[in-house]
C-alpha positions in Angstrom: 0.8 10.2 -5.4 1.5 7.5 -7.9 2.9 3.9 -7.7 4.5 2.5 -10.8 4.3 -1.2 -11.6 7.3 -2.3 -13.7 7.6 -5.4 -15.9 10.1 -6.6 -18.5 9.4 -6.2 -22.2 10.4 -8.7 -24.9 14.0 -7.4 -24.8 14.3 -7.9 -21.1 14.2 -4.1 -20.3 12.0 -2.8 -17.5 9.1 -0.6 -18.5 6.1 0.8 -16.6 3.2 -1.5 -17.1 0.7 0.3 -14.9 0.4 3.4 -12.7 -1.7 3.2 -9.5 -3.3 6.5 -8.6 -5.4 7.2 -5.6 -3.3 8.8 -2.9 -3.6 12.6 -2.6 0.0 13.1 -1.4 3.3 11.3 -1.9 3.6 7.6 -1.2 6.3 7.0 1.5 6.1 3.2 2.0 5.0 0.1 0.2 4.7 -3.7 1.0 3.5 -6.7 -0.9 1.2 -9.1 0.9 1.9 -12.8 0.5 -1.0 -13.3 -2.0 0.3 -10.5 -4.2 -1.8 -7.5 -3.1 0.1 -4.2 -2.6 -0.3 -2.1 0.5 0.8 1.6 0.3 1.2 4.3 3.0 1.2 8.0 2.2 1.6 11.5 3.5 -2.2 11.8 3.0 -2.5 9.8 6.3 -4.1 6.8 4.6 -3.1 3.2 3.7 -4.4 1.8 0.5 -4.7 -1.9 -0.5 -4.4 -2.7 -4.2 -5.6 -6.0 -5.6 -5.8 -7.3 -9.2 -9.0 -7.3 -11.1 -10.2 -10.0 -13.6 -7.9 -8.5 -16.3 -4.8 -8.6 -14.0 -4.7 -4.8 -13.4 -4.3 -3.4 -9.9 -7.2 -1.5 -8.4 -7.6 0.2 -5.1 -9.8 -2.3 -3.1 -9.7 -0.7 0.3 -8.6 2.5 2.1 -7.6 2.3 5.8 -8.0 5.5 7.8 -7.1 6.3 11.3 -3.7 7.9 11.5 -3.7 11.7 12.1 -0.3 12.3 10.4 1.6 10.8 7.5 2.2 7.0 7.3 5.9 6.4 7.1 6.3 2.7 7.4 4.4 -0.5 6.8 5.2 -4.2 7.5 3.1 -7.3 7.1 3.1 -9.9 9.9 3.4 -13.6 9.0 -0.2 -14.2 10.0 -1.4 -11.5 7.7 -2.1 -8.3 9.7 -0.6 -5.0 8.4 1.4 -2.9 10.8 1.7 0.8 10.2 3.8 3.5 11.8 2.9 7.2 11.5 4.1 10.7 12.4 1.3 10.8 14.9 3.6 8.7 17.1 1.4 5.6 16.9 1.9 2.1 15.6 -1.3 0.4 14.4 -2.1 -3.2 13.7 -4.7 -3.7 11.0 -6.5 -7.0 10.9 -9.8 -6.1 9.4 -10.2 -3.3 12.0 -7.3 -1.4 13.6 -6.2 -2.6 17.0 -5.4 0.4 19.1 -2.0 0.5 20.8 
């Protein structure tokens, strides 16, 4: 349900700097987009995109829905589309709108 963002403190030790909450079930997969946004896939059948606000904190900026079973894997293509694989036996390509297989 929660994604933890880690950063180093003044002593070089990693500590949680932010917790991203929004999924209603466990997060199974995560990717980072080239520009720094985070994409997460969950047992709740959704994909969430997290972008930084003006204060540098991540916020959920978009939720992608369409899978009918948990999202188990995500990849980002070089051109930018997100590819998701789900327990519903489908692979979807998301480029603004999902492209059906």
